[in-house]
Backbone of each chain as ProteinMPNN parsed JSONL, in Angstrom:
{"seq_chain_A": "XXXXXXXXXXXXXXXXXXXXXXXXXXXXXXXXXXXXXXXXXXXXXXXXXXXXXXXXXXXXXXXXXXXXXXXXXXXXXXXXXXXXXXXXXXXXXXXXXXXXXXXXXXXXXXXXXXXXXXXX", "coords_chain_A": {"N_chain_A": [[107.865, 58.489, 142.709], [108.568, 59.73, 145.914], [109.475, 57.779, 148.71], [109.376, 56.009, 151.807], [109.775, 52.972, 153.491], [109.257, 51.142, 156.268], [110.197, 48.143, 158.036], [110.173, 45.097, 160.011], [109.341, 45.346, 162.63], [107.783, 44.193, 165.711], [106.816, 41.856, 168.329], [108.786, 41.511, 171.178], [110.719, 40.062, 173.804], [111.698, 41.559, 176.947], [115.102, 42.537, 177.069], [115.693, 41.327, 174.738], [116.393, 41.289, 171.137], [116.02, 43.166, 168.085], [115.723, 43.91, 164.627], [115.304, 46.623, 162.68], [114.336, 47.722, 159.44], [114.551, 50.033, 156.685], [113.389, 50.938, 153.62], [114.218, 52.96, 150.944], [113.024, 55.05, 148.286], [112.758, 56.833, 145.151], [114.281, 59.116, 145.46], [117.58, 60.623, 145.637], [119.17, 58.687, 147.489], [121.729, 58.418, 148.657], [122.512, 60.979, 149.041], [121.498, 62.168, 151.281], [121.288, 62.725, 154.802], [119.826, 60.566, 157.232], [117.249, 59.558, 159.533], [115.95, 58.072, 162.591], [112.92, 58.211, 164.294], [110.866, 57.902, 167.115], [107.706, 56.964, 168.609], [106.054, 56.514, 171.442], [103.154, 54.666, 172.543], [100.36, 56.748, 172.518], [101.886, 58.943, 173.166], [104.328, 61.637, 172.689], [106.689, 62.672, 170.111], [109.957, 61.32, 169.686], [113.246, 61.802, 168.929], [115.586, 59.423, 167.769], [117.964, 58.498, 166.432], [120.544, 59.424, 164.095], [122.042, 59.288, 160.888], [124.737, 60.162, 158.819], [124.968, 61.2, 155.325], [126.924, 59.695, 154.028], [127.326, 57.766, 155.876], [129.3, 57.932, 157.772], [129.121, 59.452, 160.04], [127.381, 59.204, 163.005], [124.712, 59.67, 165.227], [123.218, 59.339, 168.442], [120.35, 59.213, 170.578], [120.557, 59.681, 174.103], [119.062, 57.809, 175.467], [119.176, 55.461, 174.013], [121.749, 54.959, 173.405], [124.566, 52.886, 173.028], [123.037, 50.625, 172.958], [121.535, 50.551, 170.628], [122.213, 50.335, 167.115], [122.828, 52.105, 164.263], [122.795, 51.854, 160.78], [123.604, 52.093, 157.262], [123.056, 51.22, 153.822], [124.105, 52.369, 151.003], [124.187, 51.361, 148.458], [122.015, 49.774, 148.257], [119.957, 51.359, 148.98], [118.967, 51.351, 151.632], [118.222, 51.402, 155.164], [119.237, 50.367, 158.412], [118.324, 49.507, 161.705], [119.672, 48.218, 164.399], [118.555, 46.842, 167.294], [119.314, 46.197, 170.504], [119.249, 44.632, 173.765], [116.636, 45.296, 174.617], [114.086, 47.273, 176.171], [111.108, 47.762, 178.155], [110.373, 50.406, 177.876], [111.161, 51.019, 175.334], [109.134, 50.415, 173.702], [107.24, 51.369, 171.001], [106.092, 53.15, 168.057], [108.223, 53.111, 165.354], [109.661, 55.367, 163.215], [111.261, 55.854, 160.119], [113.028, 58.591, 158.717], [113.633, 61.175, 156.387], [116.192, 63.465, 156.381], [115.68, 66.944, 156.101], [117.486, 68.947, 155.251], [120.969, 69.201, 155.789], [122.326, 68.709, 159.12], [121.887, 68.725, 162.638], [118.392, 68.259, 161.64], [115.237, 69.258, 160.218], [112.525, 67.041, 159.315], [111.635, 65.958, 156.285], [110.377, 63.889, 154.982], [108.618, 61.022, 155.844], [108.399, 57.579, 156.832], [105.759, 55.075, 157.06], [105.867, 53.91, 159.476], [106.773, 51.4, 161.941], [105.725, 49.066, 164.323], [107.066, 48.42, 167.48], [107.017, 46.254, 170.124], [107.847, 45.711, 173.383], [107.696, 43.276, 175.605], [106.935, 40.861, 178.131]], "CA_chain_A": [[107.327, 59.052, 143.956], [109.453, 59.517, 147.05], [108.816, 56.824, 149.601], [110.133, 55.264, 152.803], [108.976, 51.855, 153.975], [109.884, 50.433, 157.367], [109.799, 46.764, 158.303], [110.945, 44.441, 161.055], [108.784, 45.491, 163.962], [107.113, 43.018, 166.264], [106.829, 41.648, 169.775], [110.044, 40.935, 171.656], [110.808, 40.066, 175.258], [112.736, 42.441, 177.508], [116.445, 41.997, 176.913], [115.85, 40.759, 173.405], [116.898, 42.11, 170.034], [115.177, 43.308, 166.904], [116.385, 44.693, 163.587], [114.384, 47.338, 161.807], [114.863, 48.167, 158.153], [113.807, 51.078, 155.99], [113.722, 50.973, 152.198], [113.968, 54.269, 150.373], [112.896, 55.109, 146.839], [112.27, 58.077, 144.575], [115.197, 60.24, 145.637], [118.991, 60.235, 145.675], [119.314, 58.251, 148.882], [123.091, 58.622, 149.154], [122.748, 62.404, 149.222], [120.783, 62.694, 152.441], [121.285, 62.124, 156.123], [118.555, 59.909, 157.555], [117.033, 59.464, 160.973], [114.849, 57.314, 163.194], [112.144, 58.908, 165.308], [109.887, 56.961, 167.65], [106.547, 57.515, 169.306], [105.417, 55.556, 172.339], [101.692, 54.728, 172.431], [99.703, 57.879, 173.148], [102.873, 59.943, 173.578], [104.892, 62.507, 171.666], [107.756, 62.209, 169.227], [111.301, 61.296, 170.262], [114.331, 61.496, 168.0], [116.35, 58.27, 168.239], [119.31, 58.395, 165.875], [120.762, 60.037, 162.781], [123.252, 58.855, 160.184], [125.083, 61.073, 157.728], [124.726, 60.684, 153.976], [127.917, 58.679, 153.729], [127.347, 56.75, 156.928], [130.478, 58.027, 158.616], [128.787, 60.126, 161.295], [126.136, 58.667, 163.564], [124.37, 60.24, 166.519], [122.177, 58.595, 169.145], [119.786, 59.726, 171.815], [121.143, 59.041, 175.277], [118.194, 56.708, 175.894], [119.442, 54.25, 173.236], [123.189, 54.868, 173.157], [125.162, 51.652, 173.516], [122.121, 49.49, 172.733], [121.067, 50.59, 169.236], [123.221, 50.625, 166.098], [122.221, 52.597, 163.036], [123.68, 51.693, 159.631], [122.949, 52.288, 155.971], [123.69, 50.633, 152.639], [123.73, 53.268, 149.907], [124.052, 50.587, 147.224], [120.692, 49.138, 148.284], [118.988, 52.367, 149.448], [118.324, 50.844, 152.836], [118.687, 51.712, 156.507], [119.0, 49.33, 159.411], [118.467, 49.874, 163.11], [119.816, 47.041, 165.239], [118.162, 47.206, 168.65], [119.656, 45.155, 171.462], [118.929, 44.887, 175.18], [115.407, 46.081, 174.571], [113.387, 47.525, 177.423], [109.69, 48.084, 177.982], [110.246, 51.809, 177.458], [111.454, 51.124, 173.907], [107.898, 50.155, 172.984], [106.883, 52.575, 170.235], [106.156, 53.122, 166.597], [109.5, 53.64, 164.885], [109.6, 55.958, 161.894], [112.467, 56.379, 159.492], [112.732, 59.912, 158.195], [114.655, 61.804, 155.548], [116.533, 64.81, 156.819], [115.316, 67.944, 155.106], [118.799, 69.371, 154.772], [121.918, 69.375, 156.873], [122.18, 67.889, 160.317], [120.545, 68.128, 162.704], [117.519, 68.743, 160.579], [113.825, 68.903, 160.166], [112.321, 65.792, 158.587], [110.715, 66.289, 155.21], [109.703, 62.695, 154.488], [108.519, 59.999, 156.873], [107.752, 56.325, 156.49], [104.473, 54.864, 157.723], [106.163, 53.445, 160.828], [106.675, 49.984, 162.299], [105.489, 48.981, 165.765], [107.912, 47.55, 168.298], [106.45, 46.04, 171.452], [108.76, 44.969, 174.27], [106.856, 42.783, 176.698], [107.048, 39.422, 178.422]], "C_chain_A": [[108.285, 58.735, 145.099], [108.739, 58.696, 148.111], [109.826, 56.217, 150.568], [109.235, 54.18, 153.355], [109.758, 51.083, 155.029], [109.374, 48.999, 157.463], [110.603, 46.247, 159.485], [110.402, 44.572, 162.454], [108.107, 44.215, 164.434], [107.186, 43.001, 167.76], [108.13, 40.962, 170.176], [110.07, 41.026, 173.172], [111.862, 41.068, 175.736], [114.102, 41.764, 177.475], [116.727, 41.439, 175.543], [116.327, 41.767, 172.38], [115.904, 42.124, 168.883], [115.937, 44.167, 165.91], [115.335, 45.305, 162.693], [115.095, 47.705, 160.513], [113.968, 49.245, 157.575], [114.3, 51.112, 154.553], [113.299, 52.312, 151.623], [113.859, 54.194, 148.857], [112.453, 56.49, 146.411], [113.144, 59.295, 144.794], [116.631, 59.714, 145.71], [119.375, 59.936, 147.117], [120.688, 58.611, 149.444], [123.415, 60.087, 149.402], [122.154, 62.988, 150.483], [121.136, 61.959, 153.721], [119.894, 61.579, 156.404], [118.459, 59.708, 159.06], [115.966, 58.445, 161.326], [114.225, 58.187, 164.283], [111.102, 57.922, 165.818], [108.796, 57.683, 168.424], [105.916, 56.413, 170.145], [103.906, 55.719, 172.258], [101.099, 55.897, 173.208], [100.624, 59.014, 173.565], [103.381, 60.766, 172.404], [106.03, 61.858, 170.911], [109.114, 62.318, 169.916], [112.31, 60.93, 169.182], [115.204, 60.398, 168.596], [117.786, 58.309, 167.738], [119.349, 59.045, 164.507], [122.06, 59.505, 162.189], [123.5, 59.797, 159.012], [124.894, 60.398, 156.38], [125.684, 59.546, 153.622], [128.031, 57.589, 154.766], [128.495, 56.875, 157.907], [130.244, 58.762, 159.923], [127.423, 59.638, 161.766], [125.935, 59.267, 164.947], [123.223, 59.431, 167.113], [121.624, 59.41, 170.298], [120.414, 58.986, 172.984], [120.364, 57.799, 175.689], [118.485, 55.401, 175.161], [120.931, 54.014, 172.998], [123.755, 53.601, 173.786], [124.288, 50.43, 173.307], [121.673, 49.401, 171.275], [122.246, 50.907, 168.321], [122.521, 50.941, 164.789], [123.236, 52.435, 161.899], [122.886, 51.926, 158.348], [123.766, 51.599, 154.882], [123.246, 51.472, 151.446], [123.617, 52.54, 148.567], [122.672, 49.947, 147.113], [119.601, 50.11, 148.73], [118.237, 51.899, 150.692], [119.024, 51.338, 154.105], [118.419, 50.515, 157.394], [119.192, 49.914, 160.801], [118.495, 48.585, 163.909], [119.564, 47.452, 166.685], [118.41, 46.025, 169.564], [119.25, 45.573, 172.867], [117.662, 45.72, 175.311], [114.714, 46.126, 175.92], [111.922, 47.85, 177.123], [109.519, 49.507, 177.45], [110.663, 52.048, 176.009], [110.208, 50.83, 173.057], [107.403, 51.434, 172.311], [106.689, 52.221, 168.767], [107.462, 53.79, 166.195], [109.341, 54.102, 163.439], [111.016, 56.202, 161.371], [112.084, 57.672, 158.788], [113.927, 60.454, 157.422], [114.921, 63.209, 156.07], [116.242, 65.807, 155.709], [116.559, 68.518, 154.455], [119.7, 69.514, 155.985], [121.659, 68.44, 158.034], [122.622, 68.709, 161.527], [119.575, 68.848, 161.782], [116.065, 68.537, 160.92], [113.698, 67.664, 159.272], [111.226, 65.982, 157.545], [109.937, 65.112, 154.663], [109.766, 61.639, 155.576], [107.966, 58.718, 156.257], [106.445, 56.189, 157.253], [104.65, 54.343, 159.146], [106.035, 51.943, 160.984], [106.632, 49.892, 163.812], [106.441, 47.987, 166.411], [107.288, 47.465, 169.687], [107.407, 45.175, 172.258], [107.966, 44.566, 175.504], [107.08, 41.289, 176.88], [105.67, 38.763, 178.379]], "O_chain_A": [[108.755, 57.605, 145.231], [107.553, 58.891, 148.375], [110.972, 55.947, 150.207], [108.067, 54.428, 153.655], [110.777, 50.457, 154.737], [108.265, 48.687, 157.028], [111.579, 46.865, 159.91], [110.942, 43.972, 163.384], [107.889, 43.283, 163.66], [107.565, 43.986, 168.394], [108.523, 39.957, 169.583], [109.511, 41.955, 173.756], [112.804, 41.382, 175.008], [114.242, 40.586, 177.804], [117.869, 41.115, 175.218], [116.622, 42.921, 172.693], [115.074, 41.228, 168.73], [116.704, 45.048, 166.299], [114.572, 44.602, 162.031], [116.298, 47.965, 160.498], [112.793, 49.358, 157.923], [115.492, 51.294, 154.302], [112.159, 52.743, 151.796], [114.52, 53.374, 148.22], [111.854, 57.234, 147.188], [112.794, 60.394, 144.364], [116.858, 58.51, 145.83], [119.836, 60.806, 147.856], [120.793, 59.061, 150.585], [124.485, 60.403, 149.922], [122.292, 64.186, 150.734], [121.267, 60.735, 153.735], [118.903, 62.078, 155.871], [119.468, 59.692, 159.765], [115.185, 58.013, 160.478], [114.924, 58.812, 165.08], [110.515, 57.182, 165.028], [108.94, 58.836, 168.831], [105.313, 55.485, 169.607], [103.423, 56.804, 171.935], [101.311, 56.021, 174.414], [100.193, 59.946, 174.243], [102.922, 60.61, 171.272], [106.299, 60.665, 171.05], [109.385, 63.281, 170.633], [112.225, 59.854, 168.59], [115.527, 60.431, 169.784], [118.723, 58.168, 168.524], [118.323, 59.199, 163.845], [123.045, 59.3, 162.898], [122.569, 60.177, 158.303], [124.686, 59.188, 156.299], [125.293, 58.561, 152.996], [128.742, 56.603, 154.569], [128.657, 56.025, 158.782], [131.081, 58.704, 160.824], [126.445, 59.659, 161.02], [126.874, 59.361, 165.738], [122.371, 58.909, 166.393], [122.339, 60.197, 170.919], [120.763, 57.811, 172.872], [120.944, 56.844, 176.205], [118.085, 54.335, 175.631], [121.321, 52.983, 172.452], [123.459, 53.284, 174.938], [124.759, 49.304, 173.465], [121.457, 48.309, 170.75], [123.157, 51.645, 168.694], [121.729, 50.15, 164.279], [124.394, 52.829, 162.035], [121.655, 51.952, 158.357], [124.978, 51.42, 154.998], [122.137, 51.302, 150.939], [123.006, 53.064, 147.635], [122.215, 49.619, 146.018], [118.44, 49.72, 148.845], [117.018, 52.04, 150.784], [120.217, 51.642, 154.117], [117.489, 49.745, 157.156], [120.1, 50.71, 161.04], [117.466, 47.931, 164.079], [120.268, 48.3, 167.233], [117.788, 44.973, 169.415], [118.945, 46.739, 173.115], [117.629, 46.72, 176.027], [114.744, 45.172, 176.698], [111.555, 48.167, 175.991], [108.613, 49.771, 176.658], [110.532, 53.165, 175.508], [110.235, 50.982, 171.835], [107.176, 52.449, 172.97], [107.071, 51.144, 168.307], [107.769, 54.896, 166.639], [108.942, 53.335, 162.563], [111.871, 56.703, 162.101], [110.955, 57.827, 158.322], [115.08, 60.209, 157.775], [114.012, 64.031, 156.186], [116.519, 65.555, 154.536], [116.658, 68.564, 153.228], [119.255, 69.897, 157.067], [120.871, 67.499, 157.934], [123.669, 69.352, 161.45], [119.885, 69.898, 161.219], [115.713, 67.745, 161.795], [114.637, 67.29, 158.569], [110.051, 66.144, 157.875], [108.946, 65.297, 153.957], [110.821, 61.388, 156.157], [107.183, 58.748, 155.308], [106.065, 57.085, 158.006], [103.701, 54.333, 159.931], [105.286, 51.291, 160.256], [107.404, 50.555, 164.505], [106.598, 46.859, 165.943], [107.061, 48.484, 170.341], [107.734, 44.054, 171.868], [107.612, 45.401, 176.336], [107.371, 40.559, 175.933], [105.554, 37.557, 178.596]]}, "seq_chain_B": "XXXXXXXXXXXXXXXXXXXXXXXXXXXXXXXXXXXXXXXXXXXXXXXXXXXXXXXXXXXXXXXXXXXXXXXXXXXXXXXXXXXXXXXXXXXXXXXXXXXXXXXXXXX", "coords_chain_B": {"N_chain_B": [[120.123, 69.031, 177.084], [117.931, 70.72, 174.831], [114.894, 71.99, 175.856], [111.577, 71.881, 174.701], [108.62, 73.626, 174.846], [105.273, 73.517, 174.364], [102.241, 75.375, 173.997], [98.7, 75.868, 173.834], [98.126, 72.608, 175.414], [95.876, 71.335, 174.536], [93.434, 72.443, 172.266], [90.389, 73.83, 171.589], [88.406, 74.386, 168.819], [86.572, 75.935, 166.101], [85.534, 75.373, 162.694], [86.873, 77.712, 160.47], [87.921, 79.35, 162.41], [90.667, 81.301, 163.698], [93.699, 79.973, 164.601], [96.176, 79.654, 167.055], [99.329, 78.549, 168.103], [101.825, 78.24, 170.539], [105.334, 77.866, 170.898], [108.009, 77.355, 172.98], [111.484, 77.569, 173.501], [114.065, 76.247, 175.605], [116.492, 77.436, 175.447], [118.208, 79.669, 173.201], [117.463, 78.969, 169.822], [117.95, 80.065, 167.434], [116.587, 80.248, 164.272], [115.954, 77.658, 163.884], [113.619, 75.795, 163.697], [110.901, 73.604, 163.35], [107.559, 72.761, 162.288], [105.057, 70.297, 162.62], [102.314, 68.333, 161.462], [100.197, 65.854, 162.73], [98.068, 63.156, 162.236], [95.777, 60.763, 163.699], [97.194, 57.542, 163.837], [98.853, 57.987, 161.714], [101.907, 59.051, 160.051], [103.906, 61.871, 161.056], [103.694, 65.065, 159.362], [105.619, 67.362, 157.653], [105.18, 70.814, 157.957], [106.131, 73.459, 158.289], [109.371, 74.861, 158.092], [112.528, 76.03, 159.328], [111.454, 77.987, 160.964], [109.655, 79.772, 159.606], [109.267, 79.097, 156.979], [107.308, 77.803, 154.465], [106.554, 74.494, 153.762], [106.734, 72.858, 150.604], [103.716, 72.519, 148.839], [102.082, 72.746, 151.009], [99.191, 74.233, 152.354], [98.574, 77.785, 152.246], [97.3, 78.825, 154.445], [98.551, 78.014, 156.684], [101.106, 79.148, 158.831], [104.232, 80.328, 160.19], [106.188, 81.903, 162.753], [108.758, 83.785, 164.476], [111.797, 83.674, 166.476], [114.874, 82.782, 168.095], [113.892, 82.1, 171.186], [111.127, 81.969, 171.252], [108.251, 81.03, 169.501], [105.652, 81.027, 167.061], [102.877, 79.382, 165.743], [100.453, 79.457, 163.258], [97.148, 78.938, 162.126], [95.269, 80.304, 159.743], [92.578, 80.196, 159.015], [90.725, 77.798, 160.144], [90.304, 74.6, 158.791], [88.227, 71.691, 158.03], [89.956, 69.498, 157.633], [92.085, 70.075, 159.228], [91.987, 69.347, 161.851], [93.871, 67.888, 164.217], [97.004, 66.777, 165.673], [99.64, 68.919, 166.557], [103.119, 69.453, 166.355], [106.059, 71.065, 167.515], [109.548, 71.266, 166.678], [112.912, 71.482, 167.539], [115.929, 71.996, 165.767], [118.402, 72.951, 166.204], [120.496, 71.941, 167.679], [121.932, 68.772, 168.684], [120.324, 66.56, 171.027], [117.76, 66.597, 168.517], [114.85, 67.986, 169.571], [111.399, 67.591, 170.414], [108.355, 69.412, 170.928], [105.655, 68.779, 173.264], [103.316, 68.491, 171.968], [100.249, 69.74, 170.524], [96.907, 69.295, 170.601], [94.427, 69.886, 168.332], [91.121, 70.212, 168.537], [87.607, 69.593, 167.84], [85.362, 72.136, 168.611]], "CA_chain_B": [[119.206, 69.007, 175.961], [117.025, 71.862, 174.742], [113.502, 71.623, 176.124], [110.594, 72.601, 173.899], [107.346, 73.657, 175.557], [104.162, 74.006, 173.553], [100.991, 75.714, 174.666], [98.211, 74.977, 174.888], [98.216, 71.189, 175.104], [94.664, 71.063, 173.777], [92.797, 73.657, 171.783], [89.082, 73.562, 170.986], [88.141, 75.429, 167.839], [85.567, 75.667, 165.076], [85.932, 75.659, 161.317], [86.931, 79.133, 160.202], [88.635, 80.056, 163.475], [92.108, 81.513, 163.645], [94.287, 79.142, 165.646], [97.57, 80.008, 167.345], [100.042, 77.661, 169.027], [103.126, 78.796, 170.925], [106.4, 76.925, 171.234], [109.125, 78.043, 173.613], [112.705, 76.783, 173.678], [114.744, 76.533, 176.875], [117.602, 78.316, 175.103], [118.057, 80.153, 171.835], [117.657, 78.022, 168.72], [117.922, 80.872, 166.215], [115.329, 79.969, 163.553], [115.967, 76.226, 163.556], [112.403, 75.23, 164.244], [109.944, 73.039, 162.402], [106.221, 72.416, 162.761], [104.502, 69.113, 161.982], [100.928, 67.925, 161.717], [100.04, 64.406, 162.788], [96.713, 62.625, 162.425], [95.833, 59.458, 164.367], [97.637, 56.397, 163.061], [99.638, 58.414, 160.558], [103.185, 59.678, 160.321], [103.897, 63.34, 161.019], [103.901, 65.726, 158.077], [106.282, 68.654, 157.81], [104.435, 71.968, 157.466], [106.951, 74.665, 158.354], [110.749, 74.656, 158.506], [113.271, 77.266, 159.6], [110.532, 78.846, 161.704], [108.622, 80.486, 158.858], [109.243, 78.676, 155.579], [106.227, 76.858, 154.2], [106.941, 73.338, 152.961], [106.069, 72.778, 149.315], [102.438, 71.822, 148.807], [101.31, 73.008, 152.233], [98.335, 75.398, 152.136], [99.083, 79.053, 152.772], [96.649, 79.194, 155.704], [99.5, 77.689, 157.734], [102.263, 80.032, 158.86], [105.037, 80.29, 161.399], [107.016, 83.073, 162.99], [109.558, 83.755, 165.696], [113.219, 83.339, 166.455], [115.422, 82.769, 169.439], [113.263, 81.134, 172.08], [109.66, 81.977, 171.181], [107.775, 80.769, 168.148], [104.204, 80.96, 166.935], [102.31, 78.678, 164.587], [99.098, 79.975, 163.058], [96.259, 78.523, 161.042], [94.502, 81.545, 159.606], [91.156, 79.85, 158.968], [90.751, 76.354, 160.383], [89.511, 73.781, 157.882], [87.904, 70.376, 158.615], [91.095, 68.593, 157.55], [93.162, 70.551, 160.086], [91.875, 68.811, 163.214], [95.034, 67.006, 164.294], [97.973, 67.189, 166.688], [100.748, 69.667, 165.973], [104.349, 69.399, 167.133], [107.235, 71.824, 167.108], [110.81, 70.536, 166.816], [114.116, 72.285, 167.338], [117.043, 71.264, 165.183], [119.6, 73.776, 166.372], [121.555, 71.115, 168.221], [121.539, 67.422, 169.063], [119.352, 65.862, 170.18], [116.616, 67.371, 168.059], [113.787, 67.714, 170.521], [110.041, 67.973, 170.036], [107.39, 69.797, 171.937], [104.788, 67.676, 173.703], [102.173, 68.409, 171.061], [99.004, 70.467, 170.759], [95.793, 68.67, 169.908], [93.371, 70.807, 167.904], [89.894, 69.415, 168.496], [86.367, 70.284, 167.47], [84.708, 72.809, 169.728]], "C_chain_B": [[118.321, 70.254, 175.991], [115.599, 71.368, 174.931], [112.58, 72.511, 175.295], [109.238, 72.492, 174.587], [106.287, 74.29, 174.672], [102.985, 74.389, 174.439], [99.99, 76.225, 173.639], [98.448, 73.514, 174.521], [97.033, 70.741, 174.263], [94.0, 72.375, 173.432], [91.481, 73.262, 171.115], [88.719, 74.711, 170.06], [87.094, 74.966, 166.828], [86.129, 75.964, 163.694], [85.832, 77.157, 161.068], [87.678, 79.935, 161.248], [90.105, 80.261, 163.107], [92.711, 80.8, 164.843], [95.757, 79.505, 165.806], [98.14, 79.068, 168.388], [101.412, 78.273, 169.286], [104.097, 77.68, 171.277], [107.565, 77.728, 171.796], [110.297, 77.087, 173.811], [113.411, 77.206, 174.958], [116.023, 77.347, 176.674], [117.451, 78.685, 173.629], [118.363, 79.065, 170.808], [117.691, 78.761, 167.38], [116.575, 80.654, 165.517], [115.194, 78.5, 163.19], [114.809, 75.498, 164.203], [111.496, 74.761, 163.127], [108.614, 72.784, 163.089], [105.701, 71.249, 161.929], [103.036, 68.966, 162.357], [100.893, 66.411, 161.754], [98.577, 64.061, 163.041], [96.812, 61.221, 163.008], [96.215, 58.323, 163.423], [98.491, 56.726, 161.856], [100.967, 58.995, 160.99], [103.033, 61.192, 160.358], [104.175, 63.838, 159.611], [104.517, 67.084, 158.33], [105.427, 69.756, 157.185], [105.324, 73.195, 157.285], [108.369, 74.259, 158.74], [111.433, 76.006, 158.624], [112.33, 78.366, 160.078], [109.389, 79.416, 160.871], [108.505, 80.078, 157.392], [108.223, 77.56, 155.39], [106.749, 75.73, 153.315], [106.123, 73.313, 151.668], [104.779, 71.964, 149.405], [101.561, 72.056, 150.016], [100.472, 74.279, 152.015], [98.822, 76.642, 152.854], [98.359, 79.515, 154.029], [97.525, 78.842, 156.911], [100.671, 78.673, 157.672], [102.989, 79.896, 160.184], [105.864, 81.549, 161.522], [107.824, 82.862, 164.264], [111.009, 83.455, 165.447], [113.719, 83.381, 167.894], [114.78, 81.699, 170.298], [111.739, 81.07, 171.963], [109.172, 81.95, 169.737], [106.257, 80.616, 168.158], [103.846, 80.258, 165.628], [100.855, 79.096, 164.467], [98.413, 79.257, 161.908], [95.266, 79.663, 160.886], [92.99, 81.306, 159.589], [91.069, 78.326, 158.997], [89.806, 75.628, 159.432], [89.26, 72.403, 158.493], [89.085, 69.406, 158.624], [92.208, 68.953, 158.53], [93.059, 70.045, 161.525], [92.894, 67.675, 163.353], [95.876, 67.445, 165.487], [99.164, 67.828, 165.989], [101.943, 69.652, 166.919], [105.353, 70.409, 166.596], [108.471, 70.96, 167.36], [111.958, 71.498, 166.607], [115.185, 71.416, 166.703], [118.281, 72.154, 165.156], [120.778, 72.941, 166.842], [121.009, 69.736, 168.558], [121.278, 67.365, 170.575], [118.239, 66.796, 169.725], [115.424, 67.016, 168.913], [112.46, 68.303, 170.048], [109.297, 68.548, 171.229], [106.463, 68.636, 172.235], [103.532, 67.528, 172.844], [101.0, 69.259, 171.497], [97.916, 69.81, 169.926], [94.74, 69.725, 169.603], [92.109, 69.978, 167.693], [88.692, 70.271, 168.166], [85.712, 70.869, 168.714], [83.249, 72.403, 169.806]], "O_chain_B": [[118.006, 70.773, 177.062], [115.154, 70.443, 174.251], [112.774, 73.723, 175.199], [108.768, 71.392, 174.876], [106.396, 75.452, 174.283], [102.768, 73.796, 175.495], [100.359, 76.923, 172.694], [98.925, 73.222, 173.424], [97.163, 69.882, 173.391], [94.009, 73.312, 174.229], [91.467, 72.455, 170.186], [88.723, 75.873, 170.468], [86.781, 73.78, 166.718], [87.09, 76.722, 163.553], [84.833, 77.79, 161.411], [88.036, 81.087, 161.002], [90.69, 79.51, 162.327], [92.276, 81.007, 165.976], [96.488, 79.644, 164.826], [97.523, 78.818, 169.424], [102.073, 78.76, 168.368], [103.718, 76.675, 171.879], [108.047, 78.666, 171.162], [110.119, 75.944, 174.235], [113.363, 78.372, 175.35], [116.572, 77.887, 177.635], [116.658, 78.082, 172.906], [119.36, 78.35, 170.901], [117.487, 78.161, 166.325], [115.527, 80.861, 166.13], [114.421, 78.137, 162.304], [114.983, 74.7, 165.124], [111.343, 75.424, 162.102], [108.547, 72.612, 164.307], [105.872, 71.207, 160.71], [102.589, 69.41, 163.415], [101.492, 65.754, 160.903], [97.939, 64.605, 163.943], [97.83, 60.553, 162.829], [95.632, 58.167, 162.35], [98.818, 55.843, 161.062], [101.142, 59.384, 162.145], [102.113, 61.734, 159.746], [104.789, 63.158, 158.789], [104.002, 67.87, 159.125], [105.003, 69.65, 156.034], [105.271, 73.874, 156.26], [108.555, 73.411, 159.612], [110.962, 77.003, 158.077], [112.412, 79.516, 159.644], [108.269, 79.536, 161.366], [107.719, 80.664, 156.648], [108.267, 76.527, 156.057], [107.316, 75.977, 152.251], [104.957, 73.706, 151.655], [104.754, 70.871, 149.971], [100.413, 71.611, 150.046], [100.995, 75.288, 151.542], [99.409, 76.563, 153.933], [98.765, 80.509, 154.63], [97.278, 79.311, 158.022], [101.167, 78.99, 156.591], [102.433, 79.413, 161.17], [106.202, 82.186, 160.524], [107.611, 81.912, 165.017], [111.403, 83.037, 164.358], [113.073, 83.938, 168.782], [115.089, 80.516, 170.153], [111.127, 80.172, 172.541], [109.612, 82.723, 168.886], [105.666, 80.143, 169.129], [104.429, 80.509, 164.574], [100.114, 79.09, 165.45], [99.011, 79.002, 160.862], [94.502, 79.951, 161.807], [92.221, 82.124, 160.092], [91.313, 77.658, 157.992], [88.643, 76.006, 159.291], [90.0, 71.984, 159.383], [89.199, 68.58, 159.53], [93.18, 68.208, 158.652], [93.955, 70.293, 162.331], [92.787, 66.642, 162.691], [95.509, 68.366, 166.217], [99.635, 67.339, 164.962], [101.795, 69.817, 168.13], [105.485, 70.591, 165.386], [108.432, 70.03, 168.166], [111.987, 72.241, 165.626], [115.335, 70.245, 167.052], [119.086, 72.116, 164.225], [121.92, 73.192, 166.458], [119.802, 69.545, 168.7], [121.953, 68.063, 171.332], [117.826, 67.686, 170.469], [115.028, 65.852, 168.971], [112.403, 69.343, 169.391], [109.574, 68.214, 172.381], [106.484, 67.623, 171.537], [102.783, 66.561, 172.98], [100.78, 69.473, 172.689], [97.994, 69.773, 168.698], [94.225, 70.379, 170.51], [92.04, 69.149, 166.785], [88.746, 71.5, 168.205], [85.534, 70.191, 169.725], [82.525, 72.868, 170.688]]}, "name": "protein", "num_of_chains": 2, "seq": "XXXXXXXXXXXXXXXXXXXXXXXXXXXXXXXXXXXXXXXXXXXXXXXXXXXXXXXXXXXXXXXXXXXXXXXXXXXXXXXXXXXXXXXXXXXXXXXXXXXXXXXXXXXXXXXXXXXXXXXXXXXXXXXXXXXXXXXXXXXXXXXXXXXXXXXXXXXXXXXXXXXXXXXXXXXXXXXXXXXXXXXXXXXXXXXXXXXXXXXXXXXXXXXXXXXXXXXXXXXXXXXXXXX"}
């Protein structure tokens, strides 16, 4: 069964750091671009970042550029999102998502999400 | 960035109703549009991609149409499981942007 499972969310103070992970299973992970999408409480969806299948091309939303780093390990079928200099407006549920095809792309598979709360 | 505008923001409907949601793009996105369903506390679920292609396993009462800047999402006969929030998303160019969502609620 195809599956994505995020972890690493939690409460962090403004200016702090957090590292999210996403474990993939049930599909050929190295063959797909992957993305992070977030959703602030009670708000809509916001695309955060995308990484190509091989990890050599990475795109970021302007709102996180220079603060977040997206990486992948195709040998372990995992994604990582390193989030630094966190702000209150980064508070959201973070979903990892499998690109449907190509890039940019629709998202055909989503994880259950992990909550990140930035607050003092 | 391409802005996506959905209407209405909220829609009150009854089981069996035909439901239509509109999504407009601030510039042409060809047919690079997806529709998602999201229920409270759950991840979004892809329903439609490339404006009109039904994702595998999605009931045929869901459909999409349009190209360029105007797109329509239709539920032909609303079922109890369909009360949810629906989002459009353009993936013509980075950043992929979403509409603000349309909540389909019980009338």
